[in-house]
C-alpha positions as CSV (number, residue, x, y, z in Angstrom):
1,X,15.2,2.7,-11.8
2,X,13.1,-0.4,-12.2
3,X,13.1,-0.7,-8.4
4,X,10.6,2.2,-8.3
5,X,8.1,0.0,-10.1
6,X,8.9,-3.0,-8.0
7,X,8.3,-0.9,-4.8
8,X,4.8,-0.3,-5.9
9,X,4.1,-3.9,-6.8
10,X,5.7,-5.4,-3.7
11,X,3.3,-4.5,-1.3
12,X,0.1,-5.3,-3.4
13,X,0.5,-8.8,-2.7
14,X,1.2,-4.2,-3.3
15,X,1.7,17.4,-4.2
16,X,4.0,19.5,-6.3
17,X,2.4,18.9,-9.7
18,X,0.0,21.2,-11.5
19,X,-2.9,18.9,-10.6
20,X,-3.8,20.5,-7.3
21,X,-6.4,19.1,-4.8
22,X,-9.8,20.6,-4.8
23,X,-13.0,20.0,-2.9
24,X,-13.5,16.5,-1.3
25,X,-15.2,14.0,-3.4
26,X,-18.8,13.3,-2.5
27,X,-20.1,9.7,-2.0
28,X,-22.0,10.1,-5.3
29,X,-18.9,11.1,-7.2
30,X,-16.8,8.4,-5.7
31,X,-19.5,5.7,-6.4
32,X,-19.7,6.6,-10.1
33,X,-15.9,6.6,-10.5
34,X,-15.5,3.3,-8.5
35,X,-18.1,1.6,-10.7
36,X,-16.3,2.7,-13.8
37,X,-13.0,1.5,-12.3
38,X,-14.5,-1.9,-11.4
39,X,-15.8,-2.4,-14.9
40,X,-12.5,-1.4,-16.5
41,X,-10.5,-3.8,-14.2
42,X,-12.8,-6.7,-14.8
43,X,-12.8,-6.2,-18.6
44,X,-9.1,-5.3,-18.5
45,X,-9.9,-2.2,-20.4
46,X,-6.6,-0.4,-20.4
47,X,-7.8,2.7,-22.2
48,X,-10.3,3.4,-19.4
49,X,-7.9,2.4,-16.7
50,X,-5.5,5.1,-18.1
51,X,-8.4,7.6,-18.2
52,X,-9.5,7.0,-14.6
53,X,-6.0,6.8,-13.0
54,X,-3.8,9.9,-12.7
55,X,-0.1,9.5,-12.6
56,X,0.2,13.2,-12.0
57,X,-2.1,13.1,-9.0
58,X,-0.4,10.0,-7.6
59,X,3.2,11.3,-7.9
60,X,2.3,14.8,-6.6
61,X,1.2,13.0,-3.4
62,X,4.3,10.8,-3.3
63,X,6.7,13.8,-3.4
64,X,4.6,16.3,-1.4
65,X,6.0,15.8,2.1
66,X,9.6,15.2,1.1
67,X,12.2,18.0,1.2
68,X,14.3,17.6,-1.9
69,X,15.6,19.8,-4.7
70,X,13.5,20.1,-7.9
71,X,16.1,18.2,-9.9
72,X,16.0,15.2,-7.6
73,X,12.2,15.1,-7.9
74,X,12.4,15.3,-11.7
75,X,15.0,12.5,-11.8
76,X,12.8,10.3,-9.7
77,X,9.8,11.0,-11.9
78,X,11.7,10.3,-15.1
79,X,12.7,6.9,-13.8
80,X,9.3,6.0,-12.4
81,X,7.7,5.8,-15.8
82,X,4.0,6.3,-16.8
83,X,0.7,4.4,-16.8
84,X,1.1,3.2,-13.2
85,X,-2.6,2.5,-13.2
86,X,-2.0,-0.3,-15.6
87,X,0.8,-1.7,-13.4
88,X,-1.6,-1.6,-10.4
89,X,-4.3,-3.5,-12.3
90,X,-1.9,-6.1,-13.8
91,X,-0.7,-6.9,-10.3
92,X,-4.2,-7.0,-9.0
93,X,-5.2,-9.4,-11.7
94,X,-2.3,-11.7,-10.8
95,X,-3.2,-11.5,-7.2
96,X,-6.8,-12.3,-8.0
97,X,-5.8,-15.4,-10.0
98,X,-8.1,-17.5,-12.2
99,X,-10.8,-18.1,-9.6
100,X,-10.8,-14.9,-7.5
101,X,-13.0,-11.9,-7.6
102,X,-12.9,-8.1,-7.4
103,X,-16.0,-6.4,-6.2
104,X,-17.1,-2.9,-5.1
105,X,-18.7,-3.2,-1.7
106,X,-19.5,0.2,-0.4
107,X,-18.6,3.9,-0.2
108,X,-17.3,5.3,3.1
109,X,-16.5,8.8,4.3
110,X,-13.0,9.6,5.4
111,X,-11.6,13.0,6.6
112,X,-10.2,13.5,3.1
113,X,-13.4,12.6,1.3
114,X,-15.4,9.6,0.2
115,X,-13.6,6.4,-0.7
116,X,-14.7,3.1,-2.3
117,X,-14.1,-0.2,-0.6
118,X,-13.3,-3.2,-2.8
119,X,-13.0,-6.8,-1.9
120,X,-10.2,-8.8,-3.6
121,X,-10.5,-12.6,-3.4
122,X,-7.4,-14.4,-4.8
123,X,-6.6,-18.0,-5.4
124,X,-5.0,-18.2,-1.9
125,X,-6.2,-15.2,0.1
126,X,-8.4,-12.3,0.9
127,X,-7.7,-8.5,0.7
128,X,-9.5,-5.2,0.7
129,X,-8.7,-2.0,-1.1
130,X,-9.8,1.6,-0.5
131,X,-9.9,3.6,-3.8
132,X,-8.8,7.2,-3.2
133,X,-9.9,9.8,-5.6
134,X,-9.3,13.5,-6.2
135,X,-10.0,16.2,-8.8
136,X,-7.0,16.6,-11.1
137,X,-7.2,19.4,-13.8
138,X,-10.9,19.6,-13.3
139,X,-11.7,15.8,-13.7
140,X,-12.2,13.1,-11.1
141,X,-9.3,10.7,-11.1
142,X,-8.0,7.8,-8.9
143,X,-4.8,9.0,-7.3
144,X,-4.1,6.2,-4.7
145,X,-5.2,2.9,-3.3
146,X,-4.9,1.9,0.3
147,X,-4.2,-1.9,0.6
148,X,-5.4,-3.5,3.8
149,X,-2.9,-6.3,3.8
150,X,0.1,-4.0,3.7
151,X,-1.5,-1.5,6.1
152,X,-0.7,1.5,3.8
153,X,-1.4,3.0,0.5
154,X,0.7,2.9,-2.7
155,X,1.6,6.6,-2.1
156,X,2.9,5.8,1.4
157,X,4.9,2.8,0.1
158,X,6.5,4.7,-2.7
159,X,7.1,7.9,-0.6
160,X,9.3,5.8,1.7
161,X,11.4,4.8,-1.3
162,X,11.4,8.4,-2.6
163,X,12.8,9.6,0.8
164,X,15.6,7.2,0.5
165,X,16.3,8.1,-3.1
166,X,16.3,11.8,-2.3
167,X,18.8,11.3,0.5
168,X,21.2,9.2,-1.6
169,X,21.0,11.8,-4.4
170,X,22.2,14.4,-1.9
171,X,24.9,12.2,-0.4
172,X,22.9,11.9,2.8
173,X,22.3,8.7,4.8
174,X,18.9,7.0,4.0
175,X,16.2,7.4,6.6
176,X,16.6,5.0,9.5
177,X,13.1,3.5,9.2
178,X,14.0,2.6,5.6
179,X,17.2,0.8,6.6
180,X,15.4,-1.1,9.5
181,X,12.6,-2.1,7.1
182,X,15.1,-3.5,4.6
183,X,16.9,-5.5,7.4
184,X,13.7,-6.9,8.8
185,X,12.4,-7.8,5.3
186,X,15.7,-9.7,4.6
187,X,15.3,-11.7,7.8
188,X,11.7,-12.4,7.0
189,X,12.6,-13.7,3.6
190,X,15.2,-15.9,5.2
191,X,12.5,-17.2,7.5
192,X,14.5,-15.9,10.5
193,X,11.3,-15.1,12.3
194,X,12.9,-15.0,15.8
195,X,15.5,-12.6,14.4
196,X,12.8,-10.3,13.2
197,X,11.2,-10.3,16.7
198,X,14.5,-9.6,18.4
199,X,15.5,-6.9,15.9
200,X,12.2,-5.1,16.5
201,X,12.6,-5.3,20.3
202,X,16.0,-3.6,20.0
203,X,14.6,-0.6,18.0
204,X,14.3,2.9,19.5
205,X,10.8,3.7,20.8
206,X,10.0,6.1,17.9
207,X,10.8,3.4,15.3
208,X,8.6,0.9,17.2
209,X,5.7,3.1,16.3
210,X,6.3,2.8,12.6
211,X,3.4,0.9,11.1
212,X,5.5,-0.9,8.4
213,X,7.9,-2.2,11.0
214,X,5.1,-3.3,13.3
215,X,3.5,-5.3,10.5
216,X,6.7,-7.2,9.7
217,X,6.9,-8.1,13.4
218,X,3.2,-9.3,13.3
219,X,4.1,-11.4,10.2
220,X,7.0,-13.0,12.0
221,X,4.9,-13.6,15.1
222,X,2.3,-15.4,13.0
223,X,4.9,-17.9,11.9
224,X,6.2,-18.4,15.5
225,X,2.7,-18.8,17.0
226,X,1.8,-18.2,20.6
227,X,2.6,-16.3,22.8
228,X,4.5,-14.2,20.3
229,X,1.5,-13.5,18.1
230,X,-0.8,-12.4,20.9
231,X,1.9,-10.0,22.2
232,X,2.7,-8.6,18.7
233,X,-1.0,-8.3,17.9
234,X,-2.0,-6.5,21.1
235,X,0.9,-4.0,20.8
236,X,0.0,-3.3,17.2
237,X,-3.6,-2.7,18.2
238,X,-2.5,-0.3,20.9
239,X,-0.6,1.8,18.3
240,X,-3.2,1.5,15.5
241,X,-6.7,1.0,16.9
242,X,-9.3,-0.5,14.7
243,X,-6.8,-1.4,12.0
244,X,-7.9,-4.6,10.2
245,X,-4.5,-5.6,8.7
246,X,-3.4,-8.2,11.4
247,X,-6.8,-9.9,11.2
248,X,-6.5,-10.2,7.4
249,X,-2.9,-11.5,7.7
250,X,-4.2,-14.1,10.2
251,X,-6.9,-15.2,7.7
252,X,-4.4,-15.4,4.9
253,X,-2.1,-17.6,7.0
254,X,-5.0,-19.9,7.9
255,X,-6.1,-20.2,4.3
256,X,-2.5,-20.9,3.2
257,X,-2.4,-23.7,5.8
258,X,-5.7,-25.2,4.7
259,X,-7.3,-24.5,8.1
260,X,-10.5,-23.2,6.6
261,X,-12.7,-24.0,9.6
262,X,-10.6,-21.6,11.7
263,X,-11.1,-18.6,9.4
């Protein structure tokens, strides 16, 4: 079950519990929680990281929209472990490296309440996080983080793995989007960028609207250059208006290539 931990960390690069959701967090509440989180991360204060992060709130969101028997959910949770807040911070610190930074920038309002925006500057790249909070058992806790470079939150990433896990536990085929993602990730790791593009072009229309698959295509197109990148970027923008992820991926690619003047 270690792959459950790896799924959370891979994409950092990356509600059935008793802690039910309550009123949306106000900007003032989110600001105070975010300042405490920032301080705990920078000081590597594990005790306060554990206090501020809620595994219960996180996993209740992961399993909320998946139809699975209670015993499957319990098996998944037993294998996932505890103190995921520490895992998130450990990966964050590795991403930040020795010369990077982690800074609270502002508080924004989303339909589900106030969120905190953090800038993450690593040795070789730039990223942004949205800290997502909720009230769990009467206390304000962090229950998820949206990662701009992956285009999704930790909950969304792990829910995809939970859906596949639940299917396999019931002797059902894994979700098709999960299988296609695995195939495209394999080709990307093998630097078969044209293969990724061709594979995406052959997908059914409903799968072409999956954000994770669209992003893998953008990553492959970045390596291929024009006209592939412009096409992939414009089609991504048509599906996900005002999403900054492709722009950040472009900046990361330019930084990795040492083309600082083009950033």
